[in-house]
C-alpha positions in Angstrom: 0.0 0.0 0.0 1.4 3.4 -1.0 1.8 6.0 1.6 -1.1 8.5 1.3 0.1 11.1 3.9 0.7 14.6 2.8 4.3 15.7 3.1 5.2 18.1 5.9 5.1 21.6 4.5 8.3 22.7 6.2 10.4 20.1 4.5 8.6 19.9 1.2 11.0 20.4 -1.7 9.4 23.2 -3.8 10.5 21.8 -7.1 9.0 18.4 -6.3 5.9 20.3 -5.2 5.6 21.8 -8.6 6.0 18.3 -10.1 3.2 17.1 -7.8 0.7 19.6 -9.3 1.9 18.9 -12.8 1.3 15.2 -12.2 -2.3 15.5 -13.4 -1.1 17.0 -16.6 1.6 14.3 -17.0 -1.0 11.6 -16.6 -3.4 13.1 -19.1 -0.8 14.2 -21.6 1.7 11.3 -21.6 0.5 8.0 -20.3 -2.1 7.6 -22.9 0.8 6.7 -25.1 0.6 3.3 -23.4 -2.8 2.5 -24.8 -1.6 -0.5 -26.7 -0.4 -1.9 -23.3 -3.4 -0.9 -21.3 -5.5 2.1 -22.1 -9.0 2.0 -23.5 -10.8 1.0 -26.7 -9.3 1.8 -30.0 -12.2 2.6 -32.4 -12.1 3.7 -36.0 -9.4 6.1 -37.1 -10.5 9.7 -36.2 -12.1 12.0 -38.7 -9.2 14.6 -38.3 -7.0 12.7 -40.8 -3.9 12.6 -38.7 -0.7 14.3 -39.9 1.9 11.8 -38.7 4.6 14.3 -39.3 3.3 16.6 -36.5 2.4 14.8 -33.2 0.8 16.7 -30.3 3.1 15.2 -27.7 6.4 13.3 -27.5 7.6 11.0 -24.8 11.3 10.1 -24.6 12.3 7.6 -22.0 15.0 5.1 -21.0 12.3 2.6 -20.1 8.6 2.7 -20.8 7.8 0.2 -18.0 9.3 2.5 -15.3 7.3 5.6 -16.3 4.2 4.8 -14.3 6.2 4.0 -11.2 8.3 7.2 -11.5 5.1 9.3 -11.9 4.1 8.1 -8.5 7.1 9.8 -7.0 5.2 13.0 -7.6 3.4 13.6 -4.3 0.1 14.6 -5.9 0.1 11.7 -8.3 0.9 9.3 -5.4 -2.0 10.7 -3.3 -4.5 11.0 -6.1 -3.7 8.0 -8.2 -2.6 5.6 -5.5 -1.9 1.9 -6.1 -5.0 1.6 -8.4 -3.0 3.3 -11.2 -0.3 0.6 -11.3 -2.8 -2.2 -10.9 -4.8 -0.9 -13.9 -1.7 -0.5 -16.0 -0.6 -4.1 -15.4 -4.1 -5.7 -15.6 -5.9 -3.7 -18.3 -7.9 -5.4 -21.0 -5.7 -4.2 -23.9 -2.4 -5.3 -22.3 -3.7 -8.7 -21.3 -5.2 -9.2 -24.7 -1.9 -8.3 -26.5 0.0 -10.5 -24.1 -2.3 -13.5 -24.6 -2.2 -13.1 -28.4 1.6 -13.1 -28.4 1.8 -16.1 -26.2 -0.7 -18.0 -28.4 1.3 -17.2 -31.6 4.6 -18.1 -29.9 3.1 -21.4 -28.7 1.4 -22.5 -31.9 4.3 -21.7 -34.1 7.0 -23.0 -31.6 8.6 -19.6 -31.1 10.6 -18.4 -28.2 9.7 -14.7 -28.1 6.2 -14.6 -26.6 6.5 -12.3 -23.6 10.0 -11.2 -24.8 8.4 -8.9 -27.4 6.6 -6.9 -24.8 9.7 -6.6 -22.7 11.7 -5.6 -25.8 9.5 -2.6 -26.1 8.8 -1.8 -22.5 12.2 -2.2 -21.0 14.2 -0.3 -23.7 14.9 3.3 -24.5 12.0 4.5 -26.6 10.1 7.4 -28.1 6.3 7.6 -28.1 4.7 10.2 -30.3 1.0 10.9 -29.7 -1.8 12.5 -31.7 -5.2 13.7 -30.5 -8.4 11.9 -31.6 -11.6 13.6 -32.7 -12.7 13.7 -29.0 -9.6 15.6 -28.1 -7.8 12.8 -26.2 -4.3 11.6 -27.0 -5.5 8.3 -28.4 -3.2 7.5 -31.4 0.5 6.8 -31.0 3.7 5.5 -32.5 6.4 3.8 -30.5 9.9 3.7 -31.9 12.7 1.6 -30.2 16.2 0.5 -31.1 17.0 -3.1 -30.3 19.5 -5.8 -31.4 18.3 -9.3 -32.3 15.5 -8.1 -34.6 16.6 -10.2 -37.6 15.2 -13.5 -36.2 12.0 -11.7 -35.2 11.5 -10.4 -38.7 12.1 -13.8 -40.3 9.6 -15.5 -38.0 7.0 -12.7 -38.4 7.2 -13.1 -42.2 6.5 -16.9 -41.9 3.7 -16.4 -39.3 1.9 -13.8 -41.5 1.4 -16.4 -44.2 -0.6 -18.8 -42.0 -1.8 -17.2 -38.8 -5.3 -15.8 -38.3 -4.2 -12.8 -36.1 -1.2 -11.6 -38.1 -0.9 -10.6 -41.7 1.2 -8.4 -44.0 -0.6 -5.1 -44.3 1.8 -3.4 -46.8 5.3 -2.3 -47.2 7.6 0.7 -46.9 10.8 1.7 -48.7 13.5 2.3 -46.1 17.1 3.0 -47.0 16.7 1.2 -50.3 15.1 -1.9 -48.8 11.5 -3.0 -49.1 10.2 -3.4 -45.5 7.0 -5.3 -44.7 4.4 -3.8 -42.4 2.6 -6.3 -40.3 -0.9 -6.0 -38.8 -1.6 -7.8 -35.5 -5.2 -8.3 -34.4 -4.7 -8.8 -30.7 -8.3 -8.3 -29.4 -11.8 -7.5 -30.6 -11.6 -4.5 -32.9 -8.0 -3.9 -31.8 -5.3 -4.0 -34.4 -1.8 -2.5 -34.4 0.8 -2.2 -37.1 4.5 -2.9 -36.7 7.6 -2.8 -38.9 11.3 -3.3 -38.3 14.4 -2.5 -40.2 17.9 -3.2 -38.9 17.9 -2.4 -35.2 14.7 -0.2 -35.4 11.2 -1.3 -34.5 8.1 1.0 -34.9 4.6 0.2 -33.6 1.5 2.1 -34.7 -1.6 2.0 -32.5 -4.1 1.9 -35.4 -3.9 0.8 -39.1 -5.7 4.0 -40.2 -2.6 6.0 -39.1 -0.8 4.6 -42.1 -3.4 3.2 -44.5 -6.7 4.5 -45.7 -9.2 4.1 -48.6 -12.2 1.8 -48.8 -9.9 -1.3 -48.9 -7.6 0.0 -46.1 -4.6 -0.5 -48.3 -3.9 3.0 -49.8 -0.9 4.5 -48.0 -0.7 8.0 -46.8 2.5 9.5 -48.4 3.3 11.8 -45.4 2.7 9.0 -42.9 4.8 6.5 -44.9 7.7 9.0 -45.1 7.5 9.6 -41.4 7.5 5.9 -40.4 10.3 5.3 -42.9 12.4 8.0 -41.2 11.7 6.4 -37.8 13.0 3.1 -39.2 16.1 4.6 -40.8 19.6 3.6 -39.5 20.8 7.2 -39.2 19.9 8.9 -35.8 19.4 12.3 -37.6 16.5 10.8 -39.6 15.1 8.9 -36.6 14.8 12.1 -34.6 12.1 13.4 -37.1 10.0 15.0 -34.3 12.7 16.7 -32.3 12.9 20.0 -34.2 9.1 20.6 -33.6 9.7 20.4 -29.8 13.1 22.2 -30.0 14.8 19.1 -28.5 18.4 18.0 -29.0 19.3 14.5 -30.0 20.8 13.5 -26.7 18.8 10.7 -25.0 17.2 11.7 -21.7 18.7 10.4 -18.4 15.2 9.3 -17.3 12.0 10.4 -18.9 11.1 13.5 -20.9 7.5 14.4 -21.9 6.8 17.4 -24.2 3.3 18.5 -25.0 2.3 21.2 -27.5 0.3 24.1 -26.0 -2.0 23.9 -29.0 -3.3 20.6 -27.6 -3.5 21.8 -24.0 -5.3 25.0 -25.1 -7.9 23.1 -27.2 -6.7 24.8 -30.3 -6.6 28.4 -29.0 -2.8 28.6 -29.0 -2.7 30.9 -32.1 -3.9 33.7 -29.8 -0.8 33.3 -27.6 1.7 31.9 -30.0 4.7 32.8 -27.9 3.9 29.7 -25.8 4.9 26.7 -27.8 5.1 23.6 -25.5 5.4 22.3 -22.0 8.0 19.8 -20.9 8.3 17.5 -17.9 11.7 15.9 -17.2 12.5 13.1 -14.7 16.1 13.1 -13.7 17.9 11.9 -10.5 14.6 10.9 -8.9 12.8 14.2 -9.3 10.6 15.9 -11.9 11.3 19.3 -13.4 9.1 21.4 -15.6 9.8 23.7 -18.5 8.0 25.9 -20.9 9.0 26.5 -24.5 8.8 30.3 -25.3 9.3 32.0 -28.6 10.9 35.2 -27.4 10.7 36.7 -30.9 6.9 36.8 -30.4 6.9 38.4 -27.0 5.8 42.0 -27.4 6.3 45.1 -25.2 9.2 43.8 -23.2 8.4 40.2 -22.8 6.3 38.0 -20.5 5.9 40.5 -17.6 2.6 39.9 -15.7 3.2 42.4 -12.9 0.4 44.7 -14.2 -2.2 42.0 -14.0 -2.0 40.6 -10.5 -2.9 43.9 -8.7 -6.2 43.9 -10.7 -7.3 40.3 -9.9 -9.3 39.3 -6.8 -7.5 37.5 -4.0 -7.5 33.7 -3.7 -8.4 32.3 -7.1 -8.9 28.6 -7.5 -6.7 28.8 -10.6 -5.3 31.8 -12.5 -2.9 31.9 -15.5 -1.3 34.7 -17.4 -0.6 34.2 -21.1 1.3 36.4 -23.6 -1.5 37.2 -26.0 -0.8 38.0 -29.7 -3.5 40.7 -30.0 -3.0 40.9 -33.7 -4.2 37.3 -34.0 -7.6 38.6 -32.9 -8.1 40.7 -36.1 -9.9 37.9 -38.1 -12.3 37.3 -35.2 -13.0 41.0 -34.7 -13.6 41.4 -38.4 -16.3 38.8 -38.4 -17.9 40.3 -35.3 -17.7 43.7 -36.9 -20.1 42.6 -39.6 -22.8 42.6 -37.0 -22.1 46.1 -35.8 -22.6 49.6 -37.2 -18.8 50.3 -37.1 -15.8 48.0 -37.4 -14.2 46.7 -34.2 -11.0 45.5 -35.7 -9.0 48.5 -34.3 -9.5 47.0 -30.8 -6.7 44.6 -31.7 -4.3 47.6 -31.6 -5.8 49.0 -28.4 -4.8 46.0 -26.2 -1.3 45.2 -25.0 0.7 42.8 -22.8 -0.3 39.5 -21.3 -3.9 38.6 -20.4 -5.1 36.6 -17.4 -7.8 33.9 -17.1 -9.0 33.1 -13.6 -11.4 30.7 -11.9 -12.9 31.4 -8.5 -14.6 29.1 -6.0 -17.7 31.4 -5.8 -18.4 31.0 -9.5 -18.3 28.1 -12.0 -15.8 26.3 -14.2 -17.5 27.7 -17.3 -17.4 31.3 -16.1 -13.8 32.4 -15.7 -12.9 36.1 -15.6 -10.6 37.5 -18.2 -8.5 40.6 -17.5 -6.3 42.6 -20.0 -4.8 46.0 -20.2 -5.1 48.6 -23.0 -2.7 51.2 -24.2 -2.8 54.5 -22.4 -3.6 56.3 -25.6 -6.4 54.0 -26.6 -9.7 55.7 -27.0 -13.2 55.1 -28.4 -14.8 53.2 -25.5 -17.9 52.8 -27.7 -16.1 50.1 -29.7 -16.1 47.8 -26.6 -19.8 48.2 -26.3 -20.2 47.3 -30.0 -18.0 44.2 -29.5 -20.0 43.1 -26.4 -23.3 43.4 -28.1 -22.1 41.5 -31.2 -20.3 38.8 -29.3 -23.0 38.1 -26.6 -26.2 36.8 -28.1 -29.6 37.0 -26.5 -32.9 38.9 -26.9 -32.6 41.1 -23.8 -31.3 44.6 -24.3 -27.7 45.5 -23.3 -27.6 47.5 -20.1 -24.9 50.1 -19.9 -23.7 51.7 -16.6 -21.3 54.6 -16.3 -19.8 56.1 -13.3 -16.7 57.5 -11.6 -14.8 56.6 -8.5 -11.5 57.6 -6.9 -9.6 55.9 -9.6 -11.5 57.6 -12.5 -14.4 56.9 -14.8 -15.6 53.4 -15.6 -18.2 51.9 -18.0 -19.9 48.5 -17.7 -22.1 46.6 -20.2 -24.2 43.5 -19.3 -26.9 41.4 -20.9 -29.1 38.5 -19.5 -28.7 35.3 -21.5 -30.5 32.0 -21.2 -28.1 29.1 -21.6 -28.5 25.3 -21.2 -26.8 25.7 -17.8 -29.3 28.3 -16.7 -29.6 32.1 -16.7 -26.4 34.0 -17.1 -25.4 37.6 -17.0 -22.2 38.2 -19.0 -20.6 41.6 -18.4 -17.7 43.7 -19.9 -16.2 46.6 -18.1 -13.6 49.4 -18.8 -11.9 51.1 -16.0 -8.9 53.2 -16.9 -6.6 50.9 -18.8 -8.3 47.8 -17.4 -10.5 45.6 -19.6 -12.4 42.8 -17.8 -15.0 40.3 -19.1 -16.8 37.3 -17.6 -19.9 35.3 -18.3 -20.5 35.8 -14.6 -21.0 39.5 -14.1 -20.3 39.2 -10.4 -16.7 38.4 -11.1 -16.4 41.6 -13.2 -17.7 43.6 -10.2 -15.1 41.9 -8.0 -12.3 43.0 -10.3 -13.7 46.6 -10.2 -13.8 46.4 -6.4 -10.1 45.4 -6.3 -9.3 48.3 -8.5 -11.0 50.7 -6.1 -9.0 49.1 -3.2 -12.3 47.8 -1.7 -11.2 44.2 -1.9 -7.8 42.4 -1.6 -5.8 41.7 -4.7 -4.0 38.5 -5.9 -0.8 40.5 -5.8 -1.0 41.3 -2.0 1.0 38.2 -1.1 3.1 37.7 -4.2 6.8 38.4 -3.8 7.4 38.6 -7.6 4.5 39.4 -9.9 6.7 39.9 -13.0 7.8 36.3 -13.2 4.6 34.8 -11.7 2.5 33.3 -14.5 0.2 31.0 -12.6 -1.6 30.5 -9.3 -3.4 27.4 -8.1 -5.3 26.8 -4.8 -5.7 23.0 -4.8 -8.4 23.0 -2.1 -10.5 25.6 -3.8 -10.0 24.0 -7.2 -11.0 20.6 -5.9 -14.2 22.1 -4.4 -15.0 23.7 -7.8 -14.5 20.4 -9.6 -16.6 18.5 -7.1 -19.4 21.1 -7.5 -19.4 20.8 -11.3 -19.2 17.0 -11.2 -22.2 16.5 -8.9 -24.2 19.2 -10.6 -24.1 17.2 -13.8 -25.0 14.0 -11.9 -28.4 14.7 -10.1 -29.2 11.9 -7.7 -32.7 11.3 -9.1 -31.4 10.9 -12.7 -27.9 9.5 -12.4 -27.8 7.4 -9.2 -25.2 4.9 -10.4 -22.7 7.4 -11.7 -23.2 9.7 -8.7 -22.5 6.8 -6.4 -19.4 5.9 -8.4 -18.3 9.6 -8.1 -18.9 9.5 -4.4 -16.8 6.4 -4.0 -13.9 7.1 -6.4 -13.8 10.9 -7.1 -14.4 12.4 -3.7 -11.5 10.6 -1.9 -9.1 11.8 -4.6 -10.4 15.4 -4.4 -10.1 15.2 -0.6 -6.5 14.3 -1.0 -6.0 17.2 -3.4 -7.6 19.6 -0.8 -4.7 19.0 1.6 -2.2 20.7 -0.6 -1.2 24.4 0.0 -1.7 27.2 -2.5 1.0 27.3 -5.2 2.4 29.7 -7.7 4.1 29.0 -11.0 7.2 31.1 -11.6 9.5 31.6 -14.6 13.0 31.1 -13.3 14.1 33.9 -15.6 12.5 36.3 -18.1 13.5 35.4 -21.7 15.4 38.1 -23.5 14.0 39.5 -26.7 15.3 38.2 -30.0 16.5 34.9 -28.5 14.1 32.8 -30.4 12.7 29.5 -29.1 14.1 28.8 -25.6 13.1 26.2 -22.9 12.7 28.1 -19.7 12.5 26.4 -16.3 9.3 26.6 -14.3 9.3 26.5 -10.5 6.3 26.0 -8.2 6.5 27.8 -4.9 4.2 27.6 -1.9 2.3 30.8 -1.2 0.7 32.2 1.9 -2.9 31.3 2.4 
């Protein structure tokens, strides 16, 4: 039984503490790469038509089999996942089905590599590239390993494919002048993987549709074939076909390294903050470290300085993040919205500057964060914001405009009542000096205005360094918000079974999360302008309650 006690705060290593909070992201973003060895149902290939040359995430590891165990060295992962995580990994339907199929093939054909093939993949240095499915999850993957003694395996696989019901030749690839067969292994109901080997290289694809398509399933995708051929090539420079996208060097990691593109984590909104390219989690010498890939050439107005935002935000958010927005990227959206107004709103893209913040609070809902940005001191024409609000917020109710003046100067606020599937909502947009604030929950807009008037505490009150702080998380408050949303979607009179399951499995994990102190995410250093793509270290530090 794993220890479930929370580490003593006085001796808790802050870097490990950051890793603990990042553990949830690690599990969601990386371990899905093990699906062939134990993660869920593999249905038809997704409708997004995967670009195999551009994965959403990349895992580099000295041993796939040790990654789940090493994830549990993260305090949060250990407390939230517990021993059930390792048990599921070892005993899942997919892994057991694959293991049984290989044993049967080895027995019936008098082979000696039944379980050895699994160990060949799991216990060796490997790379796992992952692609998102139509539902947004990292479901499709390619595993590439280097291993001696593949010659005999290839010879036997070719003979088996001619007479076995579960293995066949699916096609072939041209690799380094050689014709390389691609084998399909049907290891369970509606579960088929592809594998090919050349020299000392072995590549496994989680679904045949990643390489082949068409009505007969035999027409190859040229880009995909080229990518797999590169992974099978003998030259390391060709094998590292994905490294440049993640700005990684060719050196093998000492332990594990997991890189995830921000475009995946942001559900496709990354073009609006293009300076953030990817997140990375490295396991070395028994500890996890986190990094962010920043494109310093896209950082405007002095870089990623968030010091102007934290004094505007209410104290004690459940979660709050600052992102370096590329305001020019909003122009196409503003142009479309401008078609619904009497005057164009595209100029607003030139009014705004610096990073923006998105924050969630325990007294609101997950679907109603508050967004705060700043505009240039010389930006005028407040009426454009009213036009933007009216065009962007649907509904039949009239827009209500409120103007006023306080000790800090004039302000203007727009709101409109809107009926949504989740109930009645009152979105609001406000301008106060150079502050622009919006939320689908108008009460959060009022809270920001109260902070500006010094009538409520600000998030910056207990921050020692607002310039390098790019995130705040209060695990207890966030867990409460998640629990509220989960049970709100599972009414006892309509979903008694799922609600009971949530009570039994979700609530104890959230209670473990609630024991952690508030944390802030800090850039170890500000990237200099003109330095291009640079991996910057992230640190998580405990903050005062």
